[in-house]
C-alpha positions as CSV (number, residue, x, y, z in Angstrom):
1,M,87.2,85.2,115.2
2,N,86.6,89.2,114.7
3,E,86.2,90.1,111.6
4,V,85.7,93.4,110.4
5,P,85.4,94.9,106.6
6,D,88.3,95.5,104.9
7,F,88.8,98.8,103.3
8,C,91.4,101.3,102.2
9,S,91.9,104.9,104.1
10,T,95.3,105.1,102.0
11,Q,97.9,102.9,100.1
12,C,100.8,104.4,102.5
13,Y,101.0,101.1,105.6
14,A,97.1,101.9,105.9
15,L,95.1,98.8,105.3
16,G,91.9,99.5,106.7
17,M,90.5,97.8,109.0
18,A,92.1,94.7,110.1
19,R,90.9,91.1,111.4
20,M,91.4,91.5,115.6
21,V,93.6,87.7,116.2
22,S,93.6,87.1,119.9
23,I,97.4,86.0,121.5
24,R,95.5,82.8,122.5
25,E,94.5,82.8,118.7
26,L,98.3,83.1,117.9
27,R,99.0,80.3,119.8
28,N,96.9,78.1,119.3
29,S,96.9,78.5,115.6
30,T,99.8,79.5,114.2
31,T,99.5,77.9,110.7
32,K,96.2,79.2,109.8
33,V,96.8,82.5,111.1
34,I,100.9,82.4,109.0
35,D,98.5,81.4,106.2
36,D,96.5,84.1,106.5
37,I,98.8,86.7,106.5
38,E,101.0,85.2,103.2
39,N,97.2,85.4,101.5
40,G,97.3,89.0,101.8
41,T,95.1,89.7,105.2
42,A,96.3,92.3,107.5
43,L,96.1,91.1,111.8
44,T,95.5,92.7,114.8
45,L,97.1,91.0,117.3
46,T,95.4,92.0,120.5
47,V,96.0,90.7,123.9
48,N,92.6,91.1,126.6
49,K,90.7,92.1,123.5
50,R,93.5,95.5,124.0
51,P,95.3,95.7,120.0
52,V,99.1,95.8,120.6
53,A,100.0,95.0,116.7
54,D,100.0,95.4,113.6
55,I,101.1,92.3,111.9
56,V,100.4,93.2,107.9
57,P,101.6,90.9,104.9
58,H,105.4,91.7,103.8
59,Q,105.7,93.4,100.3
60,L,109.2,93.0,98.4
61,T,108.8,95.6,96.3
62,R,106.7,98.9,96.6
63,S,106.3,101.2,93.6
64,P,107.2,105.0,94.2
65,W,104.2,105.8,92.2
66,A,101.0,106.8,92.8
67,P,98.2,106.6,90.3
68,S,97.2,110.0,89.4
69,D,94.0,110.6,90.2
70,E,95.3,109.5,94.6
71,L,97.3,112.8,94.0
72,R,94.3,114.6,92.7
73,R,92.5,113.6,95.6
74,I,95.2,113.8,98.3
75,V,96.2,117.2,96.9
76,A,92.2,118.3,97.1
77,E,92.2,117.4,100.6
78,T,95.5,118.7,102.0
79,P,96.5,121.4,100.0
80,A,99.7,123.4,101.2
81,D,99.9,126.3,103.2
82,R,99.8,130.2,102.5
83,G,103.5,130.4,103.1
84,L,104.8,127.5,100.5
85,L,105.2,129.1,98.0
86,G,107.0,132.4,99.7
87,D,109.4,129.0,101.0
88,I,110.2,127.4,97.2
89,A,110.5,131.2,96.1
90,A,113.1,132.4,99.4
91,V,114.8,128.9,98.1
92,R,115.2,128.8,95.0
93,E,116.9,132.6,95.0
94,A,119.6,131.4,97.9
95,L,120.4,128.5,95.3
96,I,120.3,130.9,92.5
97,E,123.0,133.2,93.8
98,D,124.7,130.1,95.3
99,G,124.6,128.9,91.6
């Protein structure tokens, strides 16, 4: 098995580098692979060493909230485009005129 270090780039479905699992390993060790997934391990399914699918643990609920530090990091790394404030003002004026 190829072990890849776990780290998280974003909180949304990008779960970091997943452990690679070949189609053969999935077929021969299905119970072990399922146990890994149930224990929170994200997997990348490969065919002939080529990634074909990501298998991630199921989440019943997902919080819509992100920690404030994460939001600050996102805003710092990806500022809004220059036209955003103008677009918001135009929408706001249209809503006020319709109201």
